[in-house]
LUMPANU-327200 format. One record per residue (C-alpha): x, z, y. Coordinates in Angstrom, 1 decimal, always signed. Example, Ala and Ser with C-alpha at 12.3 -4.5 7.8 and 13.67 -1.06 7.14 Angstrom:
REM LUMPANU-327200
X +12.3 Z +7.8 Y -4.5
X +13.7 Z +7.1 Y -1.1
REM end
This chain:
REM LUMPANU-327200
X -7.6 Z -11.8 Y +10.1
X -6.0 Z -10.2 Y +12.9
X -5.9 Z -6.7 Y +10.1
X -4.5 Z -9.1 Y +7.5
X -2.0 Z -10.5 Y +10.1
X -0.7 Z -7.0 Y +10.9
X -0.9 Z -6.0 Y +7.6
X +1.6 Z -8.5 Y +6.4
X +3.7 Z -8.0 Y +9.5
X +4.1 Z -4.5 Y +8.8
X +5.2 Z -4.9 Y +5.1
X +7.4 Z -7.6 Y +5.9
X +9.0 Z -5.2 Y +8.8
X +9.1 Z -2.8 Y +6.1
X +10.8 Z -4.8 Y +3.9
X +14.1 Z -5.3 Y +6.1
X +14.2 Z -1.0 Y +6.9
X +17.4 Z +0.7 Y +5.6
X +16.5 Z +3.9 Y +3.9
X +18.8 Z +6.7 Y +2.7
X +19.7 Z +5.7 Y -1.0
X +17.9 Z +6.5 Y -4.0
X +21.0 Z +6.3 Y -6.7
X +20.1 Z +5.7 Y -10.1
X +21.5 Z +7.3 Y -13.0
X +22.2 Z +4.2 Y -15.4
X +20.8 Z +1.0 Y -16.2
X +17.6 Z +0.6 Y -17.9
X +17.2 Z -0.7 Y -21.2
X +13.7 Z -3.2 Y -20.3
X +12.9 Z -3.2 Y -24.4
X +13.0 Z +1.0 Y -24.8
X +11.0 Z +1.2 Y -21.4
X +8.3 Z -1.3 Y -22.4
X +5.3 Z +0.2 Y -23.6
X +2.6 Z +2.5 Y -22.9
X +3.2 Z +5.6 Y -20.2
X +1.1 Z +8.1 Y -18.8
X +1.7 Z +9.6 Y -15.4
X +2.0 Z +13.4 Y -15.2
X +2.3 Z +13.7 Y -11.2
X +2.3 Z +11.2 Y -8.3
X +2.6 Z +10.8 Y -4.9
X -1.3 Z +9.8 Y -4.0
X -2.0 Z +5.9 Y -3.7
X -5.2 Z +4.1 Y -2.9
X -5.6 Z +3.5 Y -6.4
X -5.0 Z +6.9 Y -8.2
X -6.9 Z +8.8 Y -5.7
X -9.7 Z +9.5 Y -7.6
X -8.0 Z +8.5 Y -11.1
X -8.4 Z +10.5 Y -14.5
X -5.9 Z +9.5 Y -17.2
X -3.6 Z +7.1 Y -15.1
X -1.6 Z +5.1 Y -17.5
X +0.9 Z +2.8 Y -16.9
X +1.5 Z -0.2 Y -19.7
X +4.8 Z -2.3 Y -19.4
X +4.9 Z -5.8 Y -21.1
X +8.6 Z -7.3 Y -20.9
X +8.3 Z -11.3 Y -21.0
X +11.8 Z -13.5 Y -21.0
X +11.2 Z -14.1 Y -16.8
X +9.0 Z -10.9 Y -15.8
X +6.9 Z -8.0 Y -17.0
X +3.3 Z -7.4 Y -17.1
X +2.4 Z -4.3 Y -15.5
X -0.8 Z -2.9 Y -16.3
X -2.4 Z +0.2 Y -14.5
X -5.7 Z +1.9 Y -15.8
X -7.3 Z +5.3 Y -14.9
X -10.8 Z +6.2 Y -15.9
X -13.3 Z +7.3 Y -12.7
X -16.5 Z +9.3 Y -13.3
X -19.1 Z +8.3 Y -11.3
X -23.2 Z +10.4 Y -11.7
X -21.6 Z +11.5 Y -15.2
X -20.6 Z +7.9 Y -16.5
X -16.6 Z +7.1 Y -17.1
X -15.4 Z +3.7 Y -15.6
X -12.1 Z +2.1 Y -15.9
X -10.3 Z +1.1 Y -13.3
X -7.5 Z -1.5 Y -13.6
X -4.4 Z -3.3 Y -11.7
X -2.6 Z -6.1 Y -12.8
X +0.9 Z -7.2 Y -11.7
X +3.9 Z -8.9 Y -12.3
X +7.4 Z -7.3 Y -12.2
X +10.9 Z -8.9 Y -11.9
X +13.5 Z -7.1 Y -12.2
X +16.2 Z -7.4 Y -9.0
X +19.1 Z -9.2 Y -10.2
X +22.5 Z -6.4 Y -9.8
X +20.5 Z -3.4 Y -10.2
X +21.2 Z -3.3 Y -14.3
X +16.9 Z -3.6 Y -14.6
X +16.4 Z -0.2 Y -12.6
X +14.9 Z -1.9 Y -9.2
X +12.2 Z -4.4 Y -9.8
X +10.3 Z -6.7 Y -7.1
X +6.0 Z -5.9 Y -8.2
X +3.2 Z -7.6 Y -7.2
X +0.0 Z -6.8 Y -7.9
X -1.8 Z -8.8 Y -5.1
X +0.0 Z -12.7 Y -3.7
X +1.8 Z -12.7 Y -1.5
X +2.4 Z -8.9 Y -1.2
X +5.6 Z -7.7 Y -3.3
X +7.0 Z -3.8 Y -3.7
X +9.9 Z -2.1 Y -4.5
X +9.2 Z +0.1 Y -7.8
X +12.8 Z +2.3 Y -8.6
X +13.3 Z +3.7 Y -11.9
X +15.7 Z +6.1 Y -10.3
X +15.7 Z +8.2 Y -13.8
X +15.1 Z +7.9 Y -17.8
X +15.7 Z +10.4 Y -20.2
X +18.0 Z +9.3 Y -23.0
X +15.1 Z +8.4 Y -25.2
X +13.1 Z +7.3 Y -23.1
X +10.2 Z +9.9 Y -23.2
X +10.5 Z +10.9 Y -19.1
X +10.8 Z +8.4 Y -16.1
X +10.6 Z +9.1 Y -12.5
X +9.8 Z +6.1 Y -10.1
X +9.8 Z +5.5 Y -6.3
X +10.2 Z +3.0 Y -3.9
X +13.5 Z +3.1 Y -1.1
X +11.5 Z +5.1 Y +1.3
X +10.2 Z +8.1 Y -0.7
X +6.8 Z +7.6 Y +0.2
X +5.8 Z +6.8 Y -3.4
X +6.9 Z +8.5 Y -6.2
X +5.6 Z +9.0 Y -9.9
X +6.5 Z +11.0 Y -12.9
X +5.6 Z +9.2 Y -16.4
X +5.9 Z +10.3 Y -19.7
X +5.4 Z +9.3 Y -23.2
X +2.6 Z +11.8 Y -23.7
X -0.4 Z +13.0 Y -21.6
X +1.4 Z +16.2 Y -20.9
X +4.8 Z +17.4 Y -21.2
X +6.8 Z +21.0 Y -22.1
X +6.3 Z +23.0 Y -18.6
X +11.1 Z +23.5 Y -18.5
X +11.2 Z +20.2 Y -18.6
X +8.5 Z +19.3 Y -15.7
X +11.0 Z +21.9 Y -13.7
X +13.9 Z +20.0 Y -14.8
X +12.4 Z +16.4 Y -13.2
X +11.4 Z +18.3 Y -10.2
X +15.1 Z +19.7 Y -9.4
X +16.1 Z +16.3 Y -10.1
X +13.5 Z +14.8 Y -7.2
X +14.8 Z +17.6 Y -5.1
X +18.5 Z +16.5 Y -5.3
X +17.4 Z +13.2 Y -5.0
X +15.9 Z +14.6 Y -1.7
X +11.9 Z +13.9 Y -2.2
X +9.3 Z +16.0 Y -0.4
X +7.8 Z +17.5 Y -2.9
X +5.1 Z +19.0 Y -1.1
X +3.6 Z +15.6 Y -1.3
X +3.3 Z +15.7 Y -5.3
X +0.0 Z +15.7 Y -6.9
X -0.5 Z +17.0 Y -10.5
X -2.7 Z +13.8 Y -12.3
X -5.9 Z +14.3 Y -13.9
X -5.3 Z +14.9 Y -18.0
X -6.6 Z +13.0 Y -20.4
X -9.7 Z +15.0 Y -21.4
X -12.5 Z +13.1 Y -20.4
REM end
């Protein structure tokens, strides 16, 4: 019980913390953003630490966005699917680029789409403290030059890329 109260307090206090602004390049068209994305690289999280072929699927509805993160783990040479589902809501006035996302009630997290390519093939997602970061693409692999240009954009935004880990491929 004490741990739960402490965790809730930490989450509430972090919501009040001011961060150096992460700029967003343009409003996000949710219909174009919807669908399946592959995690190319990320700052490791509890969910994806032992995963391969992590995908994120977004389904846009009238009042919310369904979010489904799926990956595969291998235990004793057997493939297992790991899935977590949540709901997100765009923050009013953000051009649909800032979301409040909830995977476990009542805890909500910031989800900021800091960049999406004009053709909606690549996206950079983070949260204001810069402790979480994902490089996403519509395909499991991306051109090395595209990847480098995304890294350069992240450097300009002030992300510590030493924390970035390439995601395991979808070749299981």
